SEDODREN-120698 format. One record per residue (C-alpha): residue in one letter; x, y, z. Coordinates in pm, whole numbers, plus 50000, padded with zeros to 5 digits. Layout:
BEGIN
+------+-------+-------+-------+
| resn |    c1 |    c2 |    c3 |
+------+-------+-------+-------+
|    A |     X |     Y |     Z |
...
+------+-------+-------+-------+
# end
This chain:
BEGIN
+------+-------+-------+-------+
| resn |    c1 |    c2 |    c3 |
+------+-------+-------+-------+
|    M | 45833 | 70621 | 70078 |
|    S | 45600 | 70385 | 69923 |
|    M | 45782 | 70079 | 69773 |
|    V | 45637 | 69889 | 69465 |
|    N | 45710 | 69521 | 69413 |
|    I | 45770 | 69418 | 69022 |
|    T | 45966 | 69170 | 68750 |
|    I | 46265 | 69263 | 68500 |
|    D | 46333 | 68990 | 68307 |
|    G | 46186 | 68726 | 68565 |
|    R | 46430 | 68898 | 68828 |
|    A | 46253 | 69011 | 69118 |
|    V | 46280 | 69410 | 69206 |
|    Q | 46151 | 69657 | 69470 |
|    V | 46195 | 69979 | 69399 |
|    P | 45981 | 70319 | 69522 |
|    Q | 45689 | 70406 | 69386 |
|    G | 45761 | 70650 | 69061 |
|    T | 46061 | 70506 | 68970 |
|    T | 46083 | 70443 | 68604 |
|    V | 46137 | 70122 | 68418 |
|    L | 46468 | 70246 | 68296 |
|    E | 46577 | 70332 | 68649 |
|    A | 46457 | 70011 | 68778 |
|    A | 46611 | 69807 | 68524 |
|    R | 46932 | 69964 | 68652 |
|    E | 46873 | 69859 | 69028 |
|    A | 46865 | 69522 | 68901 |
|    G | 47182 | 69538 | 68670 |
|    I | 46966 | 69513 | 68368 |
|    N | 47094 | 69782 | 68050 |
|    I | 46832 | 69905 | 67836 |
|    P | 46958 | 70125 | 67552 |
|    T | 46884 | 70503 | 67516 |
|    L | 46956 | 70781 | 67319 |
|    C | 46758 | 71108 | 67360 |
|    Y | 46766 | 71001 | 67730 |
|    L | 47004 | 71229 | 67900 |
|    K | 46939 | 71261 | 68289 |
|    G | 46828 | 71552 | 68451 |
|    L | 46826 | 71753 | 68088 |
|    N | 46608 | 71523 | 67857 |
|    E | 46381 | 71261 | 67971 |
|    I | 46092 | 71260 | 67662 |
|    G | 46093 | 70919 | 67513 |
|    A | 46134 | 71073 | 67187 |
|    C | 46370 | 70833 | 67057 |
|    R | 46198 | 70502 | 67139 |
|    M | 46528 | 70311 | 67164 |
|    C | 46440 | 70223 | 67536 |
|    L | 46108 | 70020 | 67453 |
|    V | 46033 | 69766 | 67687 |
|    E | 45724 | 69506 | 67681 |
|    I | 45494 | 69554 | 68000 |
|    K | 45253 | 69281 | 68036 |
|    G | 44892 | 69397 | 68024 |
|    A | 44989 | 69716 | 67816 |
|    R | 44845 | 69766 | 67492 |
|    A | 45165 | 69849 | 67342 |
|    L | 45556 | 69871 | 67387 |
|    Q | 45651 | 70164 | 67629 |
|    A | 45963 | 70363 | 67681 |
|    A | 46144 | 70289 | 67978 |
|    C | 46276 | 70640 | 68070 |
|    V | 45921 | 70801 | 68123 |
|    Y | 45727 | 70512 | 68234 |
|    P | 45635 | 70486 | 68577 |
|    V | 45652 | 70135 | 68738 |
|    A | 45305 | 69989 | 68933 |
|    E | 45270 | 69745 | 69175 |
|    G | 45323 | 69398 | 68975 |
|    N | 45433 | 69498 | 68653 |
|    E | 45591 | 69216 | 68484 |
|    I | 45864 | 69385 | 68238 |
|    L | 46058 | 69229 | 67939 |
|    T | 46335 | 69441 | 67822 |
|    A | 46453 | 69201 | 67528 |
|    S | 46138 | 69001 | 67387 |
|    P | 46142 | 68954 | 67033 |
|    A | 45896 | 69227 | 66987 |
|    V | 46135 | 69494 | 67169 |
|    K | 46484 | 69399 | 66997 |
|    E | 46256 | 69425 | 66636 |
|    A | 46102 | 69747 | 66728 |
|    R | 46464 | 69896 | 66842 |
|    R | 46602 | 69775 | 66555 |
|    V | 46338 | 69932 | 66308 |
|    D | 46333 | 70251 | 66504 |
|    L | 46738 | 70258 | 66470 |
|    E | 46725 | 70185 | 66057 |
|    L | 46499 | 70463 | 66087 |
|    L | 46710 | 70701 | 66223 |
|    L | 46989 | 70569 | 66032 |
|    S | 46836 | 70616 | 65729 |
|    N | 46885 | 70999 | 65657 |
|    H | 47192 | 70999 | 65860 |
|    K | 47484 | 71161 | 65697 |
|    K | 47682 | 70852 | 65744 |
|    D | 48050 | 70958 | 65687 |
|    C | 48152 | 70782 | 66010 |
|    L | 48516 | 70688 | 65936 |
|    T | 48583 | 71059 | 65938 |
|    C | 48358 | 71205 | 66174 |
|    I | 48455 | 71402 | 66465 |
|    R | 48272 | 71167 | 66696 |
|    S | 48413 | 70848 | 66518 |
|    T | 48437 | 70540 | 66827 |
|    N | 48267 | 70743 | 67068 |
|    C | 47945 | 70817 | 66893 |
|    E | 47624 | 70695 | 67083 |
|    L | 47436 | 70582 | 66748 |
|    Q | 47766 | 70418 | 66598 |
|    T | 47763 | 70253 | 66967 |
|    L | 47389 | 70103 | 66949 |
|    S | 47439 | 70006 | 66584 |
|    R | 47721 | 69761 | 66693 |
|    E | 47533 | 69680 | 66985 |
|    L | 47182 | 69588 | 66822 |
|    N | 47356 | 69465 | 66539 |
|    V | 47233 | 69660 | 66239 |
|    S | 47466 | 69618 | 65938 |
|    D | 47181 | 69655 | 65654 |
|    I | 46953 | 69973 | 65652 |
|    A | 46615 | 69873 | 65501 |
|    Y | 46476 | 70208 | 65464 |
|    E | 46613 | 70517 | 65249 |
|    G | 46523 | 70852 | 65365 |
|    E | 46513 | 71213 | 65223 |
|    M | 46877 | 71399 | 65356 |
|    C | 46832 | 71694 | 65583 |
|    D | 46919 | 72015 | 65341 |
|    T | 46979 | 72256 | 65591 |
|    P | 47342 | 72399 | 65552 |
|    I | 47613 | 72374 | 65821 |
|    D | 47656 | 72660 | 66025 |
|    D | 47998 | 72754 | 66098 |
|    S | 47910 | 73132 | 66198 |
|    S | 48006 | 73128 | 66572 |
|    A | 48376 | 73173 | 66700 |
|    S | 48360 | 72866 | 66911 |
|    Y | 48139 | 72545 | 66718 |
|    V | 48010 | 72437 | 66441 |
|    R | 47642 | 72325 | 66345 |
|    D | 47628 | 72018 | 66105 |
|    P | 47243 | 71943 | 66084 |
|    K | 47268 | 71656 | 65848 |
|    K | 47384 | 71430 | 66147 |
|    C | 47143 | 71584 | 66350 |
|    I | 46917 | 71271 | 66464 |
|    V | 46626 | 71523 | 66662 |
|    C | 46727 | 71373 | 67001 |
|    R | 46659 | 71728 | 67149 |
|    R | 46948 | 71662 | 67432 |
|    C | 47123 | 72007 | 67285 |
|    V | 46802 | 72170 | 67345 |
|    G | 46757 | 72025 | 67692 |
|    A | 47134 | 72113 | 67772 |
|    C | 47066 | 72497 | 67634 |
|    R | 46734 | 72494 | 67834 |
|    D | 46886 | 72373 | 68180 |
|    Q | 47147 | 72667 | 68136 |
|    A | 46855 | 72915 | 68081 |
|    I | 46938 | 73050 | 67738 |
|    S | 46720 | 72864 | 67538 |
|    V | 46861 | 73005 | 67186 |
|    I | 46767 | 72642 | 67012 |
|    D | 46466 | 72433 | 66985 |
|    A | 46279 | 72177 | 66739 |
|    I | 46174 | 72373 | 66410 |
|    N | 45895 | 72262 | 66234 |
|    R | 45725 | 71892 | 66277 |
|    G | 45692 | 71566 | 66155 |
|    F | 45968 | 71457 | 65902 |
|    K | 46068 | 71852 | 65852 |
|    T | 46160 | 71886 | 66236 |
|    D | 46501 | 72042 | 66268 |
|    I | 46724 | 72218 | 66528 |
|    G | 46836 | 72537 | 66558 |
|    A | 46793 | 72927 | 66651 |
|    A | 46462 | 73075 | 66555 |
|    F | 46418 | 73103 | 66182 |
|    N | 46731 | 72900 | 66146 |
|    Q | 46898 | 73191 | 66208 |
|    P | 47327 | 73180 | 66219 |
|    M | 47413 | 73068 | 66581 |
|    S | 47627 | 73414 | 66537 |
|    D | 47348 | 73639 | 66525 |
|    V | 47138 | 73503 | 66815 |
|    G | 47197 | 73524 | 67228 |
|    C | 47449 | 73200 | 67238 |
|    V | 47684 | 73185 | 67504 |
|    Y | 47924 | 72947 | 67359 |
|    C | 47938 | 72782 | 67670 |
|    G | 47910 | 72431 | 67469 |
|    Q | 47708 | 72263 | 67698 |
|    C | 47536 | 72134 | 67381 |
|    I | 47843 | 71963 | 67202 |
|    I | 47918 | 71736 | 67510 |
|    A | 47493 | 71636 | 67561 |
|    C | 47527 | 71592 | 67149 |
|    P | 47549 | 71197 | 67129 |
|    V | 47672 | 71191 | 66774 |
|    G | 47890 | 71469 | 66552 |
|    A | 47605 | 71730 | 66505 |
|    L | 47783 | 71970 | 66714 |
|    Y | 48202 | 72014 | 66704 |
|    E | 48422 | 72282 | 66830 |
|    K | 48554 | 72528 | 66556 |
|    D | 48884 | 72334 | 66490 |
|    A | 49199 | 72522 | 66517 |
|    I | 49467 | 72223 | 66513 |
|    Q | 49607 | 72296 | 66145 |
|    D | 49678 | 72652 | 66223 |
|    V | 49843 | 72576 | 66527 |
|    W | 50090 | 72251 | 66347 |
|    E | 50138 | 72551 | 66081 |
|    A | 50280 | 72766 | 66387 |
|    I | 50490 | 72456 | 66551 |
|    N | 50627 | 72399 | 66177 |
|    D | 50697 | 72746 | 66140 |
|    P | 51087 | 72831 | 66227 |
|    D | 51027 | 73171 | 66282 |
|    K | 50774 | 73150 | 66556 |
|    I | 50846 | 73069 | 66904 |
|    V | 50536 | 72885 | 66992 |
|    I | 50431 | 72865 | 67359 |
|    A | 50147 | 72618 | 67498 |
|    Q | 49962 | 72715 | 67807 |
|    T | 49751 | 72465 | 67975 |
|    A | 49432 | 72543 | 68234 |
|    P | 49405 | 72394 | 68552 |
|    A | 49074 | 72166 | 68452 |
|    V | 49273 | 72031 | 68205 |
|    R | 49480 | 71811 | 68426 |
|    A | 49216 | 71649 | 68511 |
|    T | 49045 | 71541 | 68240 |
|    I | 49291 | 71505 | 67950 |
|    G | 49365 | 71102 | 68086 |
|    E | 49005 | 71017 | 68030 |
|    E | 49078 | 71091 | 67610 |
|    F | 49317 | 70771 | 67695 |
|    G | 49164 | 70561 | 67888 |
|    L | 49226 | 70677 | 68229 |
|    P | 48974 | 70687 | 68477 |
|    I | 48760 | 70974 | 68546 |
|    G | 48934 | 71234 | 68765 |
|    T | 49286 | 71103 | 68716 |
|    P | 49517 | 71390 | 68754 |
|    S | 49782 | 71363 | 68475 |
|    T | 50029 | 71677 | 68479 |
|    R | 50296 | 71515 | 68406 |
|    R | 50184 | 71329 | 68111 |
|    M | 50007 | 71604 | 67967 |
|    V | 50287 | 71829 | 68008 |
|    G | 50555 | 71530 | 67866 |
|    A | 50303 | 71502 | 67562 |
|    L | 50288 | 71887 | 67469 |
|    L | 50636 | 71919 | 67468 |
|    R | 50675 | 71604 | 67250 |
|    L | 50427 | 71781 | 66977 |
|    G | 50702 | 72050 | 66924 |
|    F | 50604 | 72341 | 67140 |
|    D | 50898 | 72543 | 67263 |
|    K | 50780 | 72619 | 67591 |
|    V | 50488 | 72482 | 67811 |
|    F | 50351 | 72688 | 68094 |
|    D | 50095 | 72625 | 68325 |
|    T | 49779 | 72868 | 68333 |
|    D | 49793 | 72907 | 68699 |
|    T | 50057 | 73142 | 68697 |
|    G | 49797 | 73345 | 68483 |
|    A | 49512 | 73263 | 68772 |
|    D | 49765 | 73380 | 69035 |
|    M | 49809 | 73701 | 68850 |
|    T | 49393 | 73718 | 68820 |
|    I | 49395 | 73663 | 69228 |
|    M | 49629 | 73948 | 69253 |
|    E | 49471 | 74206 | 69035 |
|    E | 49093 | 74089 | 69107 |
|    G | 49154 | 74078 | 69477 |
|    T | 49315 | 74460 | 69485 |
|    E | 49000 | 74547 | 69279 |
|    L | 48758 | 74396 | 69539 |
|    I | 48978 | 74561 | 69806 |
|    D | 48923 | 74894 | 69676 |
|    R | 48581 | 74861 | 69581 |
|    I | 48510 | 74734 | 69968 |
|    Q | 48744 | 75051 | 70146 |
|    N | 48641 | 75328 | 69870 |
|    G | 48290 | 75263 | 69787 |
|    G | 48311 | 75111 | 69444 |
|    V | 48019 | 74909 | 69243 |
|    L | 47944 | 74592 | 69485 |
|    P | 47900 | 74314 | 69484 |
|    M | 48213 | 74268 | 69235 |
|    I | 48147 | 73943 | 69024 |
|    T | 48458 | 73730 | 68849 |
|    S | 48507 | 73778 | 68529 |
|    C | 48705 | 73457 | 68437 |
|    S | 48434 | 73295 | 68265 |
|    P | 48380 | 73426 | 67885 |
|    G | 48056 | 73249 | 67851 |
|    W | 47917 | 73407 | 68176 |
|    V | 48110 | 73757 | 68057 |
|    K | 47900 | 73708 | 67728 |
|    F | 47583 | 73580 | 67919 |
|    C | 47574 | 73919 | 68122 |
|    E | 47632 | 74112 | 67813 |
|    H | 47324 | 73951 | 67604 |
|    Y | 47044 | 73900 | 67891 |
|    Y | 47189 | 74128 | 68206 |
|    P | 47372 | 74450 | 68044 |
|    D | 47256 | 74661 | 68333 |
|    L | 47469 | 74514 | 68576 |
|    L | 47807 | 74474 | 68357 |
|    P | 47966 | 74751 | 68607 |
|    H | 47973 | 74473 | 68859 |
|    L | 48191 | 74270 | 68674 |
|    S | 48568 | 74261 | 68766 |
|    S | 48756 | 74455 | 68476 |
|    C | 49028 | 74167 | 68477 |
|    K | 49079 | 73952 | 68186 |
|    S | 49066 | 73543 | 68204 |
|    P | 49368 | 73345 | 68350 |
|    H | 49493 | 73277 | 68005 |
|    I | 49423 | 73567 | 67839 |
|    M | 49589 | 73772 | 68118 |
|    F | 49895 | 73538 | 68091 |
|    G | 49902 | 73537 | 67739 |
|    A | 49922 | 73899 | 67764 |
|    M | 50201 | 73858 | 67996 |
|    L | 50425 | 73634 | 67782 |
|    K | 50429 | 73922 | 67501 |
|    S | 50513 | 74171 | 67694 |
|    Y | 50713 | 74108 | 68020 |
|    Y | 50835 | 73759 | 67898 |
|    A | 50925 | 73866 | 67540 |
|    Q | 51113 | 74186 | 67667 |
|    K | 51279 | 73966 | 67970 |
|    N | 51408 | 73754 | 67679 |
|    G | 51441 | 73962 | 67413 |
|    I | 51194 | 73815 | 67144 |
|    D | 51040 | 74003 | 66926 |
|    P | 50660 | 73964 | 67075 |
|    S | 50552 | 73958 | 66727 |
|    K | 50707 | 73593 | 66682 |
|    I | 50548 | 73440 | 67003 |
|    V | 50228 | 73219 | 66909 |
|    V | 50020 | 73168 | 67247 |
|    V | 49829 | 72850 | 67227 |
|    S | 49585 | 72780 | 67524 |
|    V | 49452 | 72409 | 67626 |
|    M | 49129 | 72515 | 67759 |
|    P | 48856 | 72300 | 67893 |
|    C | 48583 | 72567 | 67711 |
|    T | 48495 | 72621 | 67412 |
|    S | 48394 | 72997 | 67460 |
|    K | 48743 | 73041 | 67497 |
|    K | 48774 | 73055 | 67167 |
|    Y | 48556 | 73347 | 67148 |
|    E | 48688 | 73483 | 67387 |
|    S | 49033 | 73496 | 67237 |
|    S | 48893 | 73654 | 66894 |
|    R | 48734 | 73958 | 67111 |
|    P | 48873 | 74259 | 66970 |
|    E | 48911 | 74347 | 67323 |
|    M | 49187 | 74095 | 67398 |
|    E | 49465 | 74278 | 67265 |
|    V | 49744 | 74499 | 67327 |
|    G | 49936 | 74702 | 67062 |
|    G | 49762 | 74489 | 66762 |
|    L | 49863 | 74172 | 66907 |
|    R | 49644 | 73903 | 67025 |
|    D | 49676 | 73819 | 67378 |
|    V | 49592 | 73496 | 67275 |
|    D | 49633 | 73334 | 66929 |
|    H | 49507 | 72996 | 66958 |
|    S | 49270 | 72836 | 67207 |
|    L | 49210 | 72460 | 67158 |
|    T | 48952 | 72232 | 67320 |
|    V | 49102 | 71940 | 67535 |
|    R | 48969 | 71717 | 67284 |
|    E | 49133 | 71865 | 67019 |
|    I | 49488 | 71852 | 67209 |
|    A | 49412 | 71504 | 67236 |
|    T | 49379 | 71454 | 66830 |
|    M | 49703 | 71622 | 66793 |
|    I | 49885 | 71363 | 67039 |
|    R | 49705 | 71095 | 66851 |
|    E | 49776 | 71243 | 66537 |
|    A | 50156 | 71265 | 66584 |
|    R | 50177 | 70917 | 66742 |
|    V | 50296 | 71019 | 67046 |
|    D | 50241 | 70814 | 67363 |
|    F | 50063 | 70984 | 67661 |
|    M | 50046 | 70713 | 67904 |
|    S | 50456 | 70696 | 67859 |
|    S | 50513 | 71077 | 67862 |
|    D | 50629 | 71266 | 68105 |
|    G | 50760 | 71629 | 68153 |
|    D | 50750 | 71922 | 68385 |
|    F | 50612 | 72283 | 68324 |
|    E | 50882 | 72507 | 68238 |
|    N | 50981 | 72738 | 68495 |
|    P | 50954 | 73048 | 68585 |
|    F | 50600 | 72995 | 68527 |
|    G | 50541 | 72643 | 68602 |
|    D | 50509 | 72696 | 68972 |
|    G | 50130 | 72821 | 69025 |
|    S | 49965 | 72778 | 69345 |
|    G | 49714 | 72539 | 69466 |
|    A | 49493 | 72850 | 69458 |
|    G | 49512 | 72860 | 69083 |
|    V | 49493 | 72507 | 69057 |
|    I | 49139 | 72518 | 69192 |
|    F | 49036 | 72759 | 68972 |
|    G | 48886 | 72459 | 68727 |
|    A | 48584 | 72382 | 69016 |
|    T | 48297 | 72572 | 69105 |
|    G | 48391 | 72776 | 69406 |
|    G | 48715 | 72774 | 69324 |
|    V | 48807 | 73126 | 69218 |
|    M | 48605 | 73274 | 69511 |
|    E | 48807 | 73018 | 69733 |
|    A | 49143 | 73137 | 69587 |
|    A | 49037 | 73510 | 69601 |
|    L | 48925 | 73473 | 69985 |
|    R | 49283 | 73325 | 70044 |
|    T | 49458 | 73596 | 69905 |
|    V | 49222 | 73894 | 70025 |
|    A | 49122 | 73748 | 70370 |
|    D | 49544 | 73787 | 70446 |
|    I | 49570 | 74135 | 70297 |
|    L | 49301 | 74277 | 70544 |
|    A | 49430 | 74073 | 70837 |
|    G | 49787 | 74185 | 70743 |
|    K | 49903 | 73855 | 70864 |
|    D | 49931 | 73493 | 70712 |
|    L | 49632 | 73298 | 70828 |
|    E | 49664 | 72956 | 70901 |
|    S | 49290 | 72872 | 70797 |
|    F | 49273 | 72942 | 70438 |
|    E | 49007 | 72642 | 70300 |
|    Y | 48687 | 72794 | 70241 |
|    K | 48498 | 72474 | 70212 |
|    A | 48166 | 72642 | 70242 |
|    V | 48224 | 72747 | 69873 |
|    R | 48271 | 72395 | 69728 |
|    G | 48065 | 72123 | 69564 |
|    V | 47819 | 72117 | 69309 |
|    E | 47516 | 72304 | 69497 |
|    G | 47385 | 72525 | 69214 |
|    V | 47405 | 72847 | 69433 |
|    K | 47589 | 72896 | 69757 |
|    E | 47556 | 73189 | 69970 |
|    T | 47744 | 73263 | 70292 |
|    S | 47937 | 73494 | 70505 |
|    L | 48279 | 73504 | 70658 |
|    D | 48451 | 73698 | 70899 |
|    L | 48760 | 73903 | 70685 |
|    G | 48880 | 74131 | 70964 |
|    I | 48700 | 74438 | 70871 |
|    G | 48460 | 74536 | 71137 |
|    K | 48171 | 74332 | 71006 |
|    P | 48079 | 73957 | 70825 |
|    V | 48120 | 74020 | 70437 |
|    K | 47868 | 73848 | 70248 |
|    I | 47965 | 73603 | 69940 |
|    A | 47809 | 73381 | 69666 |
|    V | 47927 | 73145 | 69443 |
|    A | 47636 | 72989 | 69138 |
|    H | 47770 | 72787 | 68822 |
|    G | 47583 | 72702 | 68519 |
|    T | 47382 | 73043 | 68369 |
|    K | 47041 | 72943 | 68529 |
|    N | 47178 | 72973 | 68861 |
|    A | 47307 | 73289 | 68757 |
|    R | 46996 | 73400 | 68675 |
|    I | 46879 | 73340 | 69004 |
|    L | 47136 | 73536 | 69136 |
|    L | 47155 | 73833 | 68907 |
|    D | 46758 | 73857 | 68934 |
|    K | 46811 | 73906 | 69315 |
|    L | 47064 | 74148 | 69246 |
|    R | 46827 | 74330 | 69019 |
|    K | 46603 | 74376 | 69312 |
|    G | 46825 | 74512 | 69527 |
|    E | 46836 | 74194 | 69784 |
|    L | 47222 | 74138 | 69723 |
|    D | 47336 | 74508 | 69811 |
|    D | 47500 | 74394 | 70110 |
|    Y | 47703 | 74132 | 69934 |
|    A | 48097 | 74196 | 69887 |
|    F | 48202 | 73937 | 69628 |
|    I | 48003 | 73682 | 69362 |
|    E | 48158 | 73416 | 69139 |
|    I | 48015 | 73268 | 68843 |
|    M | 48093 | 73048 | 68588 |
|    A | 47878 | 72941 | 68298 |
|    C | 47921 | 72587 | 68295 |
|    P | 47775 | 72363 | 68541 |
|    G | 48042 | 72278 | 68744 |
|    G | 48306 | 72511 | 68633 |
|    C | 48559 | 72453 | 68394 |
|    V | 48553 | 72059 | 68500 |
|    N | 48238 | 72033 | 68321 |
|    G | 48326 | 72280 | 68045 |
|    G | 48215 | 72237 | 67683 |
|    G | 48583 | 72144 | 67560 |
|    Q | 48629 | 71867 | 67770 |
|    P | 48649 | 71478 | 67694 |
|    I | 48283 | 71388 | 67608 |
|    Q | 48168 | 71095 | 67807 |
|    P | 47834 | 70945 | 67670 |
|    A | 47529 | 70882 | 67829 |
|    R | 47540 | 70553 | 68004 |
|    V | 47851 | 70714 | 68240 |
|    K | 47704 | 71087 | 68256 |
|    N | 47362 | 70906 | 68381 |
|    V | 47553 | 70753 | 68675 |
|    I | 47854 | 70942 | 68772 |
|    D | 47853 | 71315 | 68849 |
|    L | 48164 | 71411 | 68648 |
|    R | 48166 | 71770 | 68792 |
|    A | 48258 | 71610 | 69110 |
|    E | 48503 | 71357 | 69032 |
|    R | 48707 | 71600 | 68786 |
|    A | 48707 | 71860 | 69062 |
|    K | 48845 | 71577 | 69323 |
|    A | 49155 | 71577 | 69114 |
|    L | 49184 | 71962 | 69128 |
|    Y | 49156 | 72002 | 69521 |
|    A | 49384 | 71695 | 69565 |
|    E | 49710 | 71879 | 69388 |
|    D | 49599 | 72212 | 69559 |
|    E | 49652 | 72001 | 69899 |
|    R | 50018 | 71874 | 69740 |
|    L | 50183 | 72173 | 69657 |
|    P | 50407 | 72389 | 69874 |
|    I | 50238 | 72723 | 69813 |
|    R | 49840 | 72686 | 69852 |
|    K | 49775 | 73097 | 69840 |
|    S | 49829 | 73309 | 69475 |
|    H | 50012 | 73646 | 69678 |
|    K | 50301 | 73371 | 69825 |
|    N | 50391 | 73271 | 69463 |
|    P | 50716 | 73412 | 69421 |
|    V | 50667 | 73478 | 69061 |
|    M | 50418 | 73706 | 69150 |
|    D | 50696 | 73907 | 69359 |
|    T | 50860 | 73903 | 69023 |
|    L | 50639 | 74003 | 68764 |
|    Y | 50558 | 74303 | 68940 |
|    E | 50878 | 74434 | 69078 |
|    E | 51003 | 74393 | 68714 |
|    F | 50716 | 74508 | 68542 |
|    F | 50359 | 74632 | 68628 |
|    G | 50486 | 74799 | 68943 |
|    K | 50203 | 74678 | 69168 |
|    P | 49879 | 74524 | 69124 |
|    G | 49579 | 74769 | 68968 |
|    S | 49859 | 74973 | 68819 |
|    E | 49826 | 75172 | 68491 |
|    K | 50078 | 74949 | 68329 |
|    A | 49861 | 74617 | 68476 |
|    H | 49515 | 74767 | 68351 |
|    L | 49695 | 74815 | 68031 |
|    Y | 49783 | 74450 | 67955 |
|    L | 49572 | 74303 | 68220 |
|    H | 49249 | 74434 | 68247 |
|    T | 48950 | 74483 | 67971 |
|    H | 48593 | 74604 | 67963 |
|    Y | 48269 | 74484 | 67859 |
|    Q | 47996 | 74567 | 67645 |
|    A | 47622 | 74530 | 67576 |
|    R | 47453 | 74311 | 67350 |
|    R | 47123 | 74260 | 67240 |
|    P | 46975 | 73901 | 67337 |
|    F | 46858 | 73789 | 66994 |
+------+-------+-------+-------+
# end
């Protein structure tokens, strides 16, 4: 690899040819401010906050897109650079909705941070405010164009998902971000994955708030309010309270939820174990009885909606299983209510999820039994953190255990939160059933990691290798689905697809890290480590070994795949137009 020698702020630096000024500066330990830049998603040099001075160049250059050349002399904080950045920032602020004290991103806003760092306190310009109305048409999130700074990071995130339902509209000062012809997001092929939210540097995109509804339920003496928490939440909620990325916080999380006033706090891992029992049974039935193969997982509602919009012809390949939190909610309002003599209409199920599409999923008409919603409210990690702060609960000193019998999920249930986790959990059970014995080797590391598409072949004791595949992010899903349409995956048995890159650990409802963190740390990998560590420490690591499953089926559902199980734990899908 050819190297070039440059100086940055008087420091000699040697970097590979083609390196941008921004990357070279970071190698030298020099921080150049950015706003629109998001590594791998949005590298367009639009905001001009990263301007630098390069000796011999006719004008200041955007560091994020300017490749270094031999002998470059670069200044990152000259008077001209500082003045240009200040003017650019003031222009951005001139037509920005400045309700910072009450904004959902207050103290976690990259525009706000830059204003402090560049010491911008007075704005010399007064711009015309955007008149595009707030769009709250979706069940999952809200768009506030008055706070949009047209950085296009959300556009890059949506494009990276190979969906591209939003883009720049109009030109010049009239430029806006939205769907074609400014259609409501509920009317286009948005899958509500929320990747646009965690990409946004300001408060222009945020989840549909259910906090007040949950408080009202908690304060209602006639209601029994049950919280259930997804596997990935324990790996990330600590970030909201200053803990390092990837710090497991299970006991702190449970303790804080109990102090909020929830009557019960259960582990959605139990729902994940139920999913494996049902999904594994379904897979074996399809393999042995000529069902539609490959079967594709249905745990990710964003992926399901993506398939409904863009690949409706492949819907028969999807497992009919509800997702774990929906399945668990249905069980709580049936078996649990009956077992404890509770009127199910008095049970309010609140799921704490890493996902914004779970909000939409909970509202789907398919997700109810006997007129009762399986899950009443779905909260993001950010929302539950807001509730904890609002109630003045000290998260760091909180301590508690999930309540039994639904607090002892398996390690297989825990790893659902990472890409490849659902596949590995299913294989741990399916392999044992097909082999007719408890296999000692059950870690399927070939399906782990953040590679976009993983394909492998396994010996599961059926006389021939079983081909499987894993994809995360809908861009990678398209790769597999296009192959499936062409008949290139006809000999595959099982495919896992998650809508969000990295799986639930990088869901649209997770804590929002600024670009300066995301550009240097792979959140997907760091958060996943916490889940695999918890899996390894648990005494039960296979879903079918969880004794709670035996009880559930003996006392209520009969057996996996039974008529009663299908009534409560399975669903159906519908074809939708893409636009």
